[in-house]
N, CA, C and O of each residue as an XYZ file, in Angstrom:
656
protein
N      66.922     95.735    102.018
C      67.961     94.763    102.279
C      67.552     93.965    103.506
O      67.218     94.545    104.539
N      67.576     92.646    103.404
C      67.152     91.837    104.537
C      68.345     91.478    105.435
O      69.494     91.778    105.110
N      68.051     90.835    106.558
C      69.056     90.525    107.568
C      70.166     89.620    107.028
O      71.336     89.833    107.345
N      69.825     88.625    106.227
C      70.864     87.719    105.708
C      71.813     88.445    104.762
O      73.009     88.152    104.743
N      71.302     89.375    103.987
C      72.172     90.159    103.112
C      73.111     91.055    103.921
O      74.284     91.206    103.577
N      72.593     91.643    104.990
C      73.428     92.483    105.857
C      74.508     91.635    106.522
O      75.662     92.054    106.601
N      74.140     90.441    107.003
C      75.122     89.549    107.629
C      76.190     89.114    106.625
O      77.367     89.030    106.978
N      75.802     88.841    105.394
C      76.775     88.493    104.355
C      77.728     89.648    104.093
O      78.928     89.439    103.912
N      77.202     90.855    104.072
C      78.027     92.039    103.863
C      79.025     92.211    105.014
O      80.188     92.541    104.781
N      78.580     91.991    106.232
C      79.466     92.104    107.400
C      80.589     91.081    107.303
O      81.751     91.413    107.540
N      80.253     89.827    106.953
C      81.287     88.791    106.812
C      82.280     89.163    105.720
O      83.485     88.978    105.888
N      81.790     89.678    104.622
C      82.661     90.077    103.517
C      83.621     91.188    103.939
O      84.813     91.140    103.638
N      83.083     92.194    104.643
C      83.911     93.314    105.084
C      84.965     92.846    106.083
O      86.118     93.269    106.000
N      84.593     91.983    107.022
C      85.570     91.529    108.019
C      86.668     90.684    107.386
O      87.814     90.744    107.833
N      86.352     89.898    106.357
C      87.367     89.092    105.680
C      88.253     89.940    104.777
O      89.424     89.619    104.575
N      87.708     91.009    104.239
C      88.468     91.834    103.296
C      89.515     92.693    103.985
O      90.488     93.104    103.352
N      89.335     92.970    105.262
C      90.280     93.811    105.979
C      90.005     95.297    105.820
O      90.789     96.122    106.289
N      88.905     95.651    105.167
C      88.569     97.069    105.003
C      88.211     97.661    106.356
O      87.659     96.969    107.211
N      88.520     98.932    106.555
C      88.216     99.552    107.835
C      86.850    100.241    107.837
O      86.264    100.449    108.900
N      86.343    100.594    106.656
C      85.038    101.243    106.594
C      84.403    101.005    105.230
O      85.068    101.111    104.199
N      83.100    100.682    105.231
C      82.358    100.476    103.987
C      81.020    101.189    104.124
O      80.352    101.076    105.151
N      80.629    101.927    103.083
C      79.326    102.589    103.042
C      78.534    102.034    101.874
O      79.064    101.883    100.773
N      77.275    101.730    102.110
C      76.377    101.261    101.067
C      75.131    102.123    101.140
O      74.485    102.201    102.185
N      74.789    102.773    100.030
C      73.660    103.693    100.033
C      72.739    103.369     98.872
O      73.185    103.235     97.733
N      71.452    103.244     99.164
C      70.432    103.074     98.134
C      69.383    104.161     98.341
O      69.546    105.039     99.190
N      68.314    104.098     97.566
C      67.241    105.087     97.717
C      66.521    104.925     99.055
O      66.040    105.904     99.625
N      66.447    103.685     99.556
C      65.698    103.409    100.777
C      66.508    103.551    102.063
O      65.942    103.916    103.094
N      67.822    103.272    102.039
C      68.611    103.276    103.269
C      70.084    103.509    102.983
O      70.530    103.512    101.835
N      70.829    103.706    104.072
C      72.277    103.853    104.007
C      72.866    103.019    105.143
O      72.445    103.145    106.293
N      73.852    102.159    104.816
C      74.514    101.335    105.822
C      75.989    101.716    105.847
O      76.639    101.813    104.806
N      76.502    101.929    107.053
C      77.925    102.196    107.248
C      78.458    101.112    108.179
O      77.949    100.927    109.284
N      79.489    100.397    107.724
C      80.121     99.359    108.547
C      81.544     99.826    108.816
O      82.317    100.056    107.886
N      81.884     99.964    110.096
C      83.222    100.393    110.489
C      83.844     99.311    111.354
O      83.210     98.798    112.277
N      85.089     98.968    111.049
C      85.820     98.021    111.874
C      87.042     98.723    112.423
O      87.567     99.637    111.786
N      87.509     98.313    113.596
C      88.677     98.966    114.175
C      89.918     98.656    113.348
O      90.057     97.550    112.826
N      90.815     99.623    113.228
C      92.040     99.416    112.465
C      93.158     98.898    113.348
O      94.218     98.521    112.848
N      92.939     98.873    114.649
C      93.990     98.398    115.543
C      94.053     96.879    115.506
O      93.125     96.216    115.044
N      95.159     96.340    116.000
C      95.369     94.905    115.999
C      94.462     94.228    117.018
O      94.049     93.086    116.815
N      94.148     94.918    118.109
C      93.291     94.343    119.139
C      91.902     94.102    118.568
O      91.345     94.954    117.877
N      91.352     92.929    118.867
C      90.044     92.587    118.316
C      88.961     93.323    119.091
O      88.890     93.241    120.317
N      88.130     94.035    118.367
C      87.019     94.759    118.951
C      85.782     94.450    118.123
O      85.867     93.809    117.076
N      84.635     94.908    118.599
C      83.400     94.650    117.874
C      83.287     95.529    116.637
O      83.790     96.652    116.607
N      82.616     94.995    115.614
C      82.324     95.773    114.422
C      81.124     96.654    114.719
O      80.145     96.199    115.311
N      81.195     97.903    114.312
C      80.117     98.857    114.547
C      79.321     98.985    113.262
O      79.889     99.241    112.200
N      78.001     98.808    113.352
C      77.137     98.903    112.184
C      76.092     99.971    112.455
O      75.487    100.012    113.525
N      75.894    100.822    111.484
C      74.917    101.887    111.615
C      74.050    101.852    110.370
O      74.565    101.962    109.257
N      72.747    101.703    110.536
C      71.834    101.720    109.401
C      70.887    102.887    109.601
O      70.171    102.962    110.600
N      70.894    103.798    108.635
C      70.076    104.994    108.715
C      69.159    105.038    107.503
O      69.645    105.047    106.372
N      67.837    105.065    107.708
C      66.940    105.187    106.562
C      67.133    106.545    105.908
O      67.397    107.541    106.581
N      66.998    106.569    104.589
C      67.132    107.836    103.867
C      65.980    108.737    104.283
O      64.867    108.258    104.497
N      66.227    109.995    104.397
C      65.216    110.936    104.867
C      65.490    111.346    106.300
O      64.915    112.318    106.790
N      66.388    110.594    106.996
C      66.821    110.971    108.324
C      65.855    110.671    109.448
O      66.163    110.991    110.596
N      64.686    110.064    109.181
C      63.722    109.784    110.235
C      63.664    108.286    110.449
O      63.482    107.523    109.500
N      63.819    107.861    111.695
C      63.763    106.447    112.030
C      62.301    105.997    111.989
O      61.452    106.632    112.614
N      61.986    104.905    111.261
C      60.607    104.429    111.229
C      60.116    104.072    112.630
O      60.908    103.724    113.505
N      58.805    104.161    112.831
C      58.222    103.915    114.140
C      58.411    102.478    114.612
O      58.524    102.242    115.814
N      58.448    101.511    113.692
C      58.512    100.106    114.092
C      59.950     99.597    114.245
O      60.156     98.406    114.480
N      60.938    100.474    114.116
C      62.327    100.050    114.242
C      62.935    100.709    115.469
O      62.945    101.934    115.590
N      63.440     99.885    116.376
C      64.078    100.409    117.583
C      65.520    100.774    117.265
O      66.152    100.098    116.453
N      66.051    101.802    117.867
C      67.451    102.148    117.632
C      68.373    101.052    118.168
O      68.052    100.387    119.153
N      69.507    100.875    117.517
C      70.450     99.842    117.938
C      71.043    100.213    119.285
O      71.324    101.384    119.541
N      71.239     99.204    120.163
C      71.830     99.507    121.465
C      73.290     99.920    121.296
O      73.966     99.496    120.358
N      73.755    100.739    122.205
C      75.149    101.181    122.153
C      76.057    100.023    122.517
O      75.748     99.248    123.422
N      77.161     99.901    121.827
C      78.123     98.835    122.111
C      78.818     99.139    123.420
O      79.121    100.297    123.706
N      79.080     98.101    124.231
C      79.766     98.336    125.494
C      81.201     98.791    125.242
O      81.834     98.385    124.268
N      81.698     99.635    126.133
C      83.081    100.109    126.004
C      84.027     98.960    126.292
O      83.775     98.182    127.211
N      85.121     98.826    125.527
C      86.056     97.744    125.781
C      86.723     97.914    127.138
O      87.008     99.035    127.558
N      86.970     96.805    127.821
C      87.592     96.823    129.137
C      89.036     97.285    129.023
O      89.708     97.022    128.026
N      89.498     97.968    130.043
C      90.892     98.426    130.054
C      91.816     97.218    130.198
O      91.487     96.280    130.925
N      92.956     97.222    129.523
C      93.850     96.090    129.625
C      94.366     95.910    131.042
O      94.628     96.893    131.735
N      94.514     94.666    131.482
C      94.940     94.364    132.838
C      96.422     94.660    133.035
O      96.849     94.946    134.154
N      97.214     94.595    131.964
C      98.660     94.759    132.076
C      99.097     96.190    131.766
O     100.100     96.387    131.080
N      98.380     97.170    132.247
C      98.719     98.560    131.971
C     100.088     98.960    132.512
O     100.818     99.649    131.799
N     100.487     98.570    133.738
C     101.812     98.959    134.210
C     102.935     98.384    133.351
O     103.915     99.080    133.087
N     102.819     97.146    132.912
C     103.847     96.533    132.072
C     103.911     97.237    130.724
O     104.996     97.389    130.161
N     102.781     97.666    130.202
C     102.755     98.356    128.915
C     103.434     99.722    129.018
O     104.012    100.196    128.040
N     103.373    100.353    130.174
C     104.004    101.649    130.355
C     105.527    101.522    130.353
O     106.215    102.442    129.912
N     106.061    100.408    130.835
C     107.502    100.200    130.876
C     108.060     99.843    129.503
O     109.192    100.211    129.191
N     107.302     99.146    128.687
C     107.782     98.645    127.403
C     108.189     99.749    126.428
O     109.240     99.619    125.802
N     107.413    100.837    126.261
C     107.828    101.864    125.315
C     109.185    102.479    125.657
O     109.953    102.805    124.753
N     109.491    102.642    126.936
C     110.778    103.218    127.325
C     111.915    102.309    126.865
O     112.954    102.787    126.410
N     111.711    100.995    126.985
C     112.724    100.031    126.552
C     112.861    100.033    125.035
O     113.974     99.920    124.520
N     111.753    100.161    124.311
C     111.759    100.089    122.854
C     112.085    101.428    122.192
O     112.209    101.486    120.968
N     112.229    102.506    122.969
C     112.547    103.812    122.390
C     113.899    103.828    121.695
O     114.101    104.584    120.745
N     114.824    103.001    122.160
C     116.158    103.003    121.558
C     116.190    102.245    120.230
O     117.186    102.307    119.510
N     115.124    101.540    119.903
C     115.060    100.778    118.662
C     114.401    101.588    117.551
O     113.594    102.483    117.805
N     114.764    101.254    116.313
C     114.159    101.885    115.138
C     113.200    100.873    114.523
O     113.498     99.680    114.469
N     112.069    101.344    114.069
C     111.041    100.474    113.517
C     111.095    100.482    111.992
O     111.167    101.539    111.365
N     111.058     99.290    111.410
C     110.867     99.174    109.964
C     109.369     99.018    109.767
O     108.761     98.091    110.300
N     108.772     99.930    108.997
C     107.313     99.942    108.828
C     106.926     99.516    107.419
O     107.721     99.598    106.483
N     105.689     99.062    107.297
C     105.169     98.645    106.005
C     104.889     99.865    105.129
O     104.216    100.798    105.566
N     105.401     99.865    103.894
C     105.145    100.990    103.004
C     103.831    100.865    102.236
O     103.486    101.735    101.437
N     103.091     99.761    102.488
C     101.854     99.522    101.729
C     100.942     98.558    102.469
O     101.329     97.958    103.472
N      99.735     98.421    101.962
C      98.774     97.443    102.458
C      98.990     96.158    101.673
O      99.201     96.201    100.461
N      98.941     95.021    102.347
C      99.101     93.744    101.657
C      99.268     92.604    102.642
O      98.894     92.712    103.810
N      99.837     91.503    102.152
C     100.091     90.327    102.975
C     101.588     90.203    103.202
O     102.374     90.233    102.256
N     101.976     90.064    104.469
C     103.372     90.032    104.894
C     103.922     88.611    104.800
O     103.307     87.665    105.291
N     105.089     88.470    104.162
C     105.783     87.180    104.097
C     107.226     87.377    104.534
O     107.890     88.310    104.082
N     107.714     86.510    105.406
C     109.090     86.612    105.904
C     110.104     85.990    104.955
O     111.299     86.257    105.081
N     109.656     85.162    104.003
C     110.582     84.520    103.069
C     110.038     84.627    101.653
O     108.886     85.004    101.441
N     110.899     84.285    100.675
C     110.498     84.421     99.276
C     109.549     83.318     98.828
O     108.831     83.489     97.842
N     109.531     82.189     99.533
C     108.570     81.118     99.259
C     108.440     80.258    100.519
O     109.306     80.315    101.392
N     107.371     79.462    100.625
C     107.143     78.694    101.853
C     108.270     77.719    102.204
O     108.482     77.425    103.380
N     108.994     77.215    101.200
C     110.052     76.235    101.479
C     111.421     76.878    101.713
O     112.400     76.168    101.944
N     111.502     78.200    101.657
C     112.762     78.924    101.876
C     112.815     79.474    103.300
O     111.774     79.739    103.901
N     114.024     79.646    103.843
C     114.138     80.229    105.191
C     113.784     81.715    105.161
O     113.832     82.339    104.100
N     113.427     82.290    106.319
C     113.114     83.720    106.382
C     114.327     84.554    105.978
O     115.472     84.128    106.136
N     114.057     85.747    105.454
C     115.150     86.650    105.095
C     116.000     86.961    106.323
O     117.229     86.915    106.259
N     115.337     87.283    107.455
C     116.036     87.597    108.690
C     115.284     87.036    109.880
O     114.054     86.972    109.879
N     116.039     86.628    110.906
C     115.480     86.166    112.172
C     115.923     87.122    113.264
O     116.791     87.966    113.041
N     115.326     86.994    114.454
C     115.727     87.799    115.591
C     117.191     87.500    115.891
O     117.597     86.340    115.958
N     117.974     88.552    116.071
C     119.402     88.406    116.350
C     120.282     88.570    115.121
O     121.492     88.750    115.258
N     119.708     88.512    113.926
C     120.487     88.681    112.692
C     120.809     90.159    112.472
O     120.035     91.037    112.854
N     121.952     90.419    111.855
C     122.328     91.783    111.475
C     121.797     92.076    110.083
O     121.913     91.257    109.172
N     121.212     93.262    109.933
C     120.656     93.695    108.660
C     121.395     94.957    108.221
O     121.730     95.808    109.045
N     121.642     95.070    106.933
C     122.291     96.255    106.383
C     121.273     97.056    105.579
O     120.277     96.515    105.097
N     121.536     98.336    105.444
C     120.672     99.191    104.649
C     120.623     98.664    103.216
O     121.665     98.420    102.608
N     119.428     98.489    102.679
C     119.255     97.965    101.323
C     118.969     96.476    101.263
O     118.611     95.963    100.203
N     119.122     95.759    102.394
C     118.813     94.323    102.420
C     117.304     94.115    102.386
O     116.556     94.880    102.995
N     116.855     93.082    101.675
C     115.439     92.718    101.658
C     115.111     92.046    102.985
O     115.729     91.043    103.344
N     114.134     92.596    103.720
C     113.765     92.044    105.022
C     112.485     91.215    104.964
O     112.263     90.356    105.817
N     111.640     91.469    103.959
C     110.391     90.725    103.828
C     109.796     91.009    102.451
O     110.339     91.783    101.663
N     108.662     90.355    102.188
C     107.906     90.589    100.959
C     106.484     90.931    101.361
O     105.923     90.316    102.268
N     105.904     91.911    100.689
C     104.494     92.227    100.896
C     103.786     92.045     99.562
O     104.117     92.685     98.564
N     102.796     91.151     99.576
C     102.008     90.890     98.374
C     100.826     91.847     98.361
O     100.067     91.934     99.326
N     100.683     92.562     97.255
C      99.565     93.479     97.078
C      99.046     93.300     95.656
O      99.768     93.531     94.686
N      97.801     92.891     95.544
C      97.146     92.709     94.247
C      97.958     91.776     93.344
O      98.201     92.087     92.178
N      98.368     90.645     93.886
C      99.102     89.591     93.162
C     100.518     90.014     92.753
O     101.165     89.319     91.969
N     101.001     91.137     93.270
C     102.373     91.566     93.025
C     103.170     91.387     94.311
O     102.721     91.786     95.386
N     104.355     90.786     94.202
C     105.200     90.549     95.352
C     106.267     91.641     95.410
O     107.133     91.715     94.539
N     106.200     92.484     96.436
C     107.084     93.632     96.581
C     108.128     93.347     97.655
O     107.786     93.082     98.808
N     109.406     93.402     97.270
C     110.480     93.212     98.236
C     110.632     94.490     99.046
O     110.770     95.576     98.483
N     110.606     94.360    100.371
C     110.745     95.503    101.255
C     112.181     95.529    101.770
O     112.654     94.567    102.375
N     112.863     96.639    101.521
C     114.259     96.773    101.904
C     114.384     97.595    103.177
O     113.594     98.503    103.438
N     115.402     97.250    103.963
C     115.699     97.994    105.179
C     116.326     99.332    104.812
O     117.160     99.409    103.910
N     115.926    100.367    105.506
C     116.515    101.686    105.301
C     117.605    101.968    106.322
O     118.260    103.010    106.281
N     117.795    101.007    107.258
C     118.772    101.186    108.321
C     119.612     99.922    108.482
O     119.229     98.847    108.021
N     120.746    100.063    109.132
C     121.582     98.916    109.473
C     121.489     98.697    110.971
O     121.357     99.647    111.742
N     121.559     97.445    111.373
C     121.498     97.123    112.796
C     121.170     95.667    113.002
O     121.334     94.839    112.106
N     120.701     95.365    114.201
C     120.391     93.992    114.602
C     118.882     93.855    114.794
O     118.270     94.659    115.498
N     118.286     92.847    114.177
C     116.841     92.597    114.333
C     116.587     92.179    115.777
O     117.133     91.181    116.249
N     115.750     92.955    116.480
C     115.447     92.679    117.875
C     114.125     91.925    118.002
O     113.974     91.053    118.858
N     113.171     92.275    117.136
C     111.844     91.671    117.248
C     111.139     91.713    115.903
O     111.216     92.710    115.186
N     110.444     90.618    115.557
C     109.571     90.574    114.388
C     108.170     90.807    114.932
O     107.689     90.029    115.757
N     107.509     91.868    114.482
C     106.241     92.296    115.062
C     105.011     91.744    114.362
O     103.892     91.948    114.832
N     105.198     91.035    113.225
C     104.070     90.547    112.438
C     104.265     89.058    112.164
O     105.377     88.613    111.880
N     103.195     88.303    112.251
C     103.229     86.876    111.923
C     103.307     86.691    110.411
O     102.782     87.507    109.653
N     103.952     85.634    109.981
C     104.074     85.334    108.554
C     102.694     85.084    107.944
O     101.826     84.493    108.586
N     102.498     85.525    106.728
C     101.263     85.329    105.944
C     100.048     86.038    106.541
O      98.919     85.571    106.387
N     100.272     87.154    107.215
C      99.148     87.901    107.770
C      99.031     89.253    107.071
O     100.023     89.770    106.558
N      97.822     89.832    107.046
C      97.643     91.132    106.407
C      98.301     92.243    107.226
O      98.305     92.210    108.457
N      98.853     93.223    106.517
C      99.425     94.397    107.166
C      98.835     95.645    106.537
O      98.375     95.622    105.396
N      98.854     96.725    107.287
C      98.344     98.000    106.809
C      99.497     98.947    106.536
O     100.631     98.702    106.948
N      99.200    100.017    105.847
C     100.203    101.039    105.570
C     100.750    101.590    106.883
O      99.982    101.897    107.795
N     102.059    101.715    106.985
C     102.759    102.298    108.122
C     102.702    101.420    109.375
O     103.018    101.893    110.467
N     102.306    100.157    109.239
C     102.275     99.240    110.377
C     103.705     98.785    110.692
O     104.433     98.407    109.774
N     104.128     98.811    111.963
C     105.462     98.347    112.319
C     105.643     96.856    112.000
O     104.784     96.034    112.319
N     106.780     96.523    111.363
C     107.079     95.143    110.990
C     108.219     94.554    111.820
O     108.131     93.418    112.286
N     109.285     95.329    112.002
C     110.476     94.865    112.709
C     110.979     95.961    113.647
O     110.809     97.151    113.380
N     111.601     95.539    114.754
C     112.342     96.468    115.607
C     113.819     96.185    115.372
O     114.247     95.031    115.404
N     114.601     97.242    115.136
C     116.020     97.096    114.840
C     116.820     97.931    115.837
O     116.502     99.095    116.085
N     117.871     97.316    116.409
C     118.785     98.023    117.292
C     119.917     98.565    116.417
O     120.721     97.785    115.906
N     119.993     99.888    116.234
C     120.990    100.454    115.322
C     122.419    100.440    115.875
O     123.366    100.663    115.121
N     122.594    100.182    117.184
C     123.942    100.226    117.763
C     124.779     99.012    117.427
O     125.932     98.922    117.850
């Protein structure tokens, strides 16, 4: 596999949203891992020749630098205490998050709106199927945690709801 094919594979994996891809042939094995967190980090690529021995003319890949610690660590420590009183509506599947039933319609709910148990709060498209996601709790929408038309993962927080 040449460099352009590997680069094409990396672009494909990053666009697909997959967190890990393995490709194995008789000559080599490539593992591409991307972080599953929302924070953007570098993609890690590991290419290991079959047989477990690195050829003499190939240098090992340099180690990726560790990501810098966030500058706003004290503010982040205060936020969870404030958000502990809220209940999170999470994504039940992987797909694309939509706040409304179509682009020309208003969102199902906005910040400050009251939601009842069983109300449709968003739509998640998965494999060309549009799945209505219903709230399991009643309360007031405090925060929308996902941008419209963006990919979401299983169990990813979508909304914060104040149940009081």
